[in-house]
C-alpha positions as CSV (number, residue, x, y, z in Angstrom):
1,M,0.2,0.1,-0.1
2,K,1.2,3.5,-0.6
3,I,0.4,6.0,2.2
4,A,0.5,9.5,2.3
5,F,0.8,12.2,5.2
6,V,-0.8,15.2,4.5
7,G,-1.2,18.4,6.9
8,K,-0.5,22.2,7.5
9,G,2.9,23.0,8.6
10,G,3.5,21.8,12.2
11,A,0.4,19.3,12.4
12,G,3.2,16.5,13.2
13,K,2.3,14.7,9.9
14,T,6.3,13.9,10.2
15,T,6.1,12.6,13.4
16,L,2.9,10.3,12.8
17,A,4.3,8.9,9.4
18,A,7.7,8.4,11.4
19,L,5.8,6.6,14.0
20,F,3.4,5.0,11.6
21,S,6.8,3.7,9.1
22,R,8.6,2.3,12.4
23,Y,5.2,0.8,14.1
24,L,4.3,-1.0,10.5
25,A,8.7,-2.0,10.4
26,A,8.1,-3.7,13.9
27,E,5.0,-5.9,12.9
28,G,7.3,-7.5,10.5
29,N,6.3,-5.7,7.2
30,T,8.4,-3.9,4.3
31,V,8.6,-0.6,4.8
32,L,10.1,2.2,2.5
33,A,9.4,5.6,3.9
34,L,10.0,8.5,1.3
35,D,10.8,12.1,2.6
36,A,8.9,14.1,0.0
37,D,8.9,17.4,2.5
38,I,10.9,20.7,1.9
39,N,11.8,20.3,5.4
40,Q,13.9,17.0,5.3
41,N,13.5,15.7,8.6
42,L,11.9,12.2,8.1
43,A,14.7,10.2,9.1
44,V,15.6,12.2,11.8
45,A,12.3,11.3,13.5
46,L,12.9,7.6,12.4
47,G,15.9,7.7,14.5
48,A,19.0,8.7,12.4
49,D,21.5,10.5,13.2
50,P,21.1,14.4,11.7
51,A,24.4,14.2,9.8
52,E,23.4,10.7,8.2
53,P,21.0,11.5,5.6
54,A,23.1,14.1,4.3
55,A,26.0,11.7,3.6
56,R,23.8,9.4,1.0
57,P,22.5,11.4,-2.0
58,A,19.0,12.4,-2.4
59,L,16.6,11.4,-4.9
60,G,15.9,14.6,-6.5
61,E,19.7,14.9,-7.1
62,S,19.8,11.7,-8.9
63,L,16.7,12.3,-11.0
64,P,18.7,12.0,-13.8
65,E,20.2,8.3,-13.5
66,I,16.7,7.7,-11.9
67,K,15.1,8.6,-15.4
68,E,17.2,6.7,-17.2
69,Y,17.2,3.7,-15.0
70,L,13.0,3.6,-15.3
71,R,13.0,4.1,-19.4
72,G,14.6,1.1,-19.4
73,H,14.3,-0.1,-23.3
74,N,10.8,1.7,-23.8
75,P,10.7,2.5,-27.2
76,R,8.1,5.2,-26.9
77,I,10.5,7.5,-24.8
78,S,13.6,8.7,-26.7
79,S,15.7,9.4,-24.0
80,G,16.0,9.6,-20.0
81,S,16.0,13.9,-20.4
82,S,12.4,13.6,-22.1
83,M,10.9,12.2,-19.1
84,V,9.1,14.4,-16.6
85,K,7.8,13.8,-13.2
86,T,4.5,12.5,-14.7
87,T,5.9,10.2,-17.3
88,P,4.0,6.6,-16.7
89,P,5.4,3.4,-17.5
90,G,5.0,1.4,-20.8
91,R,6.3,-1.8,-22.3
92,G,10.2,-1.8,-21.6
93,S,9.9,0.3,-18.7
94,R,11.6,-1.0,-15.7
95,L,8.9,-1.4,-12.3
96,L,10.7,-0.9,-9.1
97,R,9.6,-3.1,-6.3
98,I,10.5,-2.3,-2.6
99,T,12.6,-5.4,-1.8
100,E,14.8,-5.6,-5.0
101,D,18.1,-4.4,-5.7
102,N,18.7,-1.9,-8.1
103,P,20.9,0.7,-8.3
104,I,18.1,3.6,-7.0
105,W,18.1,2.1,-3.8
106,R,22.0,1.4,-3.5
107,R,22.3,5.1,-4.2
108,C,19.8,6.7,-2.3
109,V,17.9,4.2,0.1
110,H,19.3,4.5,3.9
111,L,18.5,2.5,7.1
112,A,16.6,5.1,10.1
113,G,15.9,3.2,12.8
114,G,15.1,0.0,10.9
115,V,13.1,1.3,8.5
116,R,14.6,1.8,4.9
117,T,14.1,5.6,4.0
118,A,15.2,8.2,1.2
119,G,14.6,11.9,0.8
120,T,14.1,14.2,-2.2
121,G,16.7,16.6,-0.4
122,A,16.7,19.8,0.6
123,F,15.6,23.2,-1.3
124,A,19.8,24.3,-1.6
125,E,21.0,27.5,-2.1
126,S,21.8,27.0,-5.4
127,D,17.8,26.3,-6.4
128,L,17.0,29.7,-5.0
129,G,15.6,32.1,-7.7
130,V,16.3,29.4,-10.1
131,A,14.4,26.1,-9.0
132,C,11.2,25.1,-7.8
133,Y,11.2,22.6,-5.0
134,H,8.5,20.8,-7.1
135,S,11.4,19.4,-9.3
136,K,12.8,17.4,-6.3
137,V,9.7,15.9,-5.4
138,G,8.9,15.1,-8.9
139,A,11.4,12.1,-8.6
140,V,9.1,10.7,-5.9
141,E,6.3,10.7,-8.2
142,L,8.1,9.2,-11.0
143,I,9.0,6.4,-8.7
144,L,5.8,5.8,-7.5
145,N,4.5,5.9,-10.8
146,H,6.7,2.6,-11.2
147,L,6.5,1.3,-8.6
148,V,4.4,-2.2,-7.6
149,D,3.8,-2.9,-3.9
150,A,2.7,-6.4,-2.8
151,D,0.8,-7.6,0.4
152,N,2.6,-6.5,3.8
153,E,4.8,-4.1,1.8
154,Y,3.9,-0.2,2.6
155,V,5.3,3.4,1.0
156,V,5.0,5.9,3.3
157,V,5.2,9.4,2.1
158,D,5.8,12.1,4.5
159,M,4.3,15.0,1.6
160,T,4.8,19.1,1.5
161,A,2.6,20.8,3.8
162,G,-0.5,22.5,2.8
163,A,-1.9,21.2,-0.7
164,D,1.0,21.8,-2.3
165,A,1.2,18.3,-4.1
166,F,-1.7,19.2,-6.2
167,A,0.9,20.9,-8.0
168,S,1.0,18.1,-10.0
169,G,-1.0,14.0,-9.9
170,L,0.9,13.4,-7.2
171,F,-2.0,13.6,-4.7
172,T,-3.6,10.5,-7.1
173,R,-0.5,8.4,-6.2
174,F,-1.6,6.7,-3.0
175,D,-3.9,4.1,-1.9
176,H,-4.5,6.3,1.1
177,T,-4.4,9.6,2.4
178,F,-4.0,10.2,5.9
179,I,-4.5,14.6,6.5
180,V,-3.0,14.9,10.2
181,C,-4.9,17.8,11.7
182,E,-4.8,19.7,14.8
183,P,-7.9,20.8,16.1
184,T,-7.7,24.5,15.3
185,V,-9.6,26.4,12.6
186,R,-6.1,26.0,10.2
187,G,-5.5,22.6,11.1
188,V,-9.0,21.6,9.5
189,G,-8.7,24.5,6.7
190,V,-6.1,22.1,5.0
191,Y,-8.3,19.5,5.4
192,Q,-11.3,20.8,3.3
193,Q,-8.6,22.3,1.0
194,Y,-7.3,18.4,0.3
195,L,-11.4,17.4,0.0
196,D,-12.2,20.4,-2.3
197,Y,-9.1,19.5,-4.4
198,S,-9.3,15.8,-4.6
199,A,-13.3,15.9,-5.6
200,G,-13.6,13.8,-8.6
201,H,-10.3,11.9,-8.2
202,R,-11.2,9.2,-6.1
203,V,-8.8,10.1,-3.3
204,A,-9.3,7.9,0.0
205,I,-8.9,10.3,2.4
206,S,-8.9,10.0,6.6
207,V,-8.2,12.5,9.3
208,I,-6.1,11.9,12.4
209,G,-6.6,14.5,15.1
210,N,-2.9,15.5,16.6
211,K,-1.9,16.8,19.7
212,V,-5.8,16.4,21.2
213,T,-5.8,17.1,24.8
214,D,-9.4,16.7,25.7
215,A,-13.2,15.8,24.9
216,T,-13.8,19.7,23.4
217,D,-10.6,19.3,20.7
218,E,-12.2,15.9,20.1
219,A,-15.4,17.2,19.0
220,F,-14.0,20.3,17.4
221,L,-12.6,18.1,15.4
222,R,-15.6,15.9,14.9
223,Q,-17.8,18.7,14.0
224,H,-15.3,20.2,11.3
225,V,-14.2,16.7,9.5
226,G,-17.1,14.2,10.6
227,T,-17.0,10.6,10.0
228,D,-13.7,11.2,8.1
229,L,-11.7,11.3,11.8
230,R,-10.7,8.3,11.9
231,A,-8.4,8.4,15.6
232,S,-7.1,10.8,17.4
233,M,-3.5,11.3,19.4
234,S,-3.0,12.6,22.3
235,V,-0.2,14.7,23.6
236,S,2.9,12.0,23.8
237,R,5.9,12.0,26.0
238,H,7.4,9.2,23.8
239,V,6.8,11.6,21.1
240,R,8.6,14.6,22.9
241,A,11.6,12.7,24.4
242,A,12.1,12.0,20.1
243,E,12.1,15.5,19.6
244,Q,14.8,15.9,22.7
245,G,16.9,13.5,20.9
246,R,15.9,10.6,23.4
247,P,14.2,8.3,21.1
248,R,12.4,5.3,22.6
249,D,11.3,2.2,21.3
250,I,8.2,2.0,19.1
251,H,6.7,-0.4,21.5
252,E,7.1,1.9,24.9
253,L,4.6,4.2,23.0
254,E,1.5,5.1,25.0
255,P,-1.4,2.6,24.5
256,E,-4.0,5.2,23.7
257,N,-1.5,6.5,21.0
258,R,-1.0,3.1,20.2
259,A,-4.3,2.2,19.3
260,V,-4.2,5.0,17.1
261,L,-1.7,3.6,14.7
262,D,-3.5,0.0,15.1
263,A,-6.6,2.1,13.7
264,M,-4.9,3.8,11.1
265,R,-3.4,0.1,10.1
266,H,-6.7,-0.9,9.8
267,T,-7.7,1.8,7.3
268,V,-4.8,1.0,5.1
269,D,-5.7,-2.5,4.7
270,A,-9.3,-2.5,4.1
271,S,-8.2,0.1,1.4
272,A,-8.3,-1.3,-1.9
273,R,-5.5,-1.3,-4.6
274,D,-6.8,-0.7,-8.0
275,W,-3.6,-1.2,-10.7
276,R,-6.1,0.1,-13.5
277,R,-7.2,3.4,-11.6
278,F,-3.8,3.9,-10.7
279,H,-2.4,3.9,-14.2
280,A,-5.0,5.9,-15.9
281,Q,-4.2,8.7,-13.5
282,A,-1.0,9.0,-14.2
283,V,-2.2,8.9,-17.6
284,E,-4.4,11.7,-17.6
285,F,-1.9,13.6,-15.4
286,H,0.8,13.2,-17.6
287,L,-1.3,14.3,-21.2
288,R,-2.2,17.6,-19.3
289,N,1.2,18.1,-18.3
290,A,2.5,17.5,-21.6
291,E,-0.3,20.0,-23.2
292,A,0.3,22.7,-19.8
293,W,4.4,22.5,-20.4
294,A,6.1,19.6,-20.8
295,N,5.8,19.4,-24.7
296,E,7.6,22.7,-24.9
297,A,10.2,22.5,-22.4
298,T,11.5,19.1,-23.8
299,G,10.2,19.8,-27.5
300,E,8.4,16.7,-27.8
301,N,5.1,15.6,-27.7
302,L,5.2,13.9,-24.8
303,A,1.4,12.3,-25.3
304,N,3.3,9.6,-27.4
305,Q,5.2,8.3,-24.5
306,V,1.7,6.6,-23.2
307,D,1.7,3.1,-24.2
308,P,-2.2,2.4,-24.7
309,E,-1.6,-1.4,-24.5
310,F,0.3,-1.1,-21.3
311,A,-1.1,-2.5,-18.1
312,L,0.5,-2.3,-14.6
313,S,0.2,-5.1,-12.1
314,L,2.0,-7.2,-9.7
């Protein structure tokens, strides 16, 4: 299952993404955690030394190599440089599997807190005034377009804050999306925005309340998000210890907050994996991007990259 964590800045989506990844791994599942947030904190939240993630190349820095590898021998793609973030796979493309050995994983993936993880890379000084962070996030979209995950395999993505995912079709690349909401007007505002933008695109959404202190906070969330509220995390000493540089074993998480992770797991496992829909949405947004900017940027008609005979599956 492919799972997204979104929310306003500071809502706790990175914390929840890390907790859920560690929880899944501790239960014996295969987990790949991808940091697509402009603030690259997921690996540290998973338990890595702050210096470790910087020692390995980021996905955004490796985009040319990623494109060339995924292109494979697809005759519809003239070169790796003609691939854009929305390019879908076709016959001859290389598909990715979480547990395989491939040059992308070898180059970019490292262990953090027992979880395999990679990041898009932070917004560097050299990017200022000349680049958009979405060019880095495009590496994650390409990977998700070409990734086939099996049962008991989970891809957890810590997304950019707010509704930035709607700059492309990235918001459709998931089997389930968790919106992390604080019990505040701004917190539930991101939920409503996400709901509005994703309408009509068959995006499965649940809300996880965070930093909920009492029944009043819980009632506030239910008033604004209704039955989409799946569970609520209370203020956690376990999380605070990790934020203070004293990470604890995931099994030491407070029972009431462990129950939240259980509820999230049940929600994800009940979600339907629909390969036909997944690939059709990739094609839809690729054609949109091709017409809007990518044809002009590459000097090619990128609609020709779509292989009508290709079917994505395990």
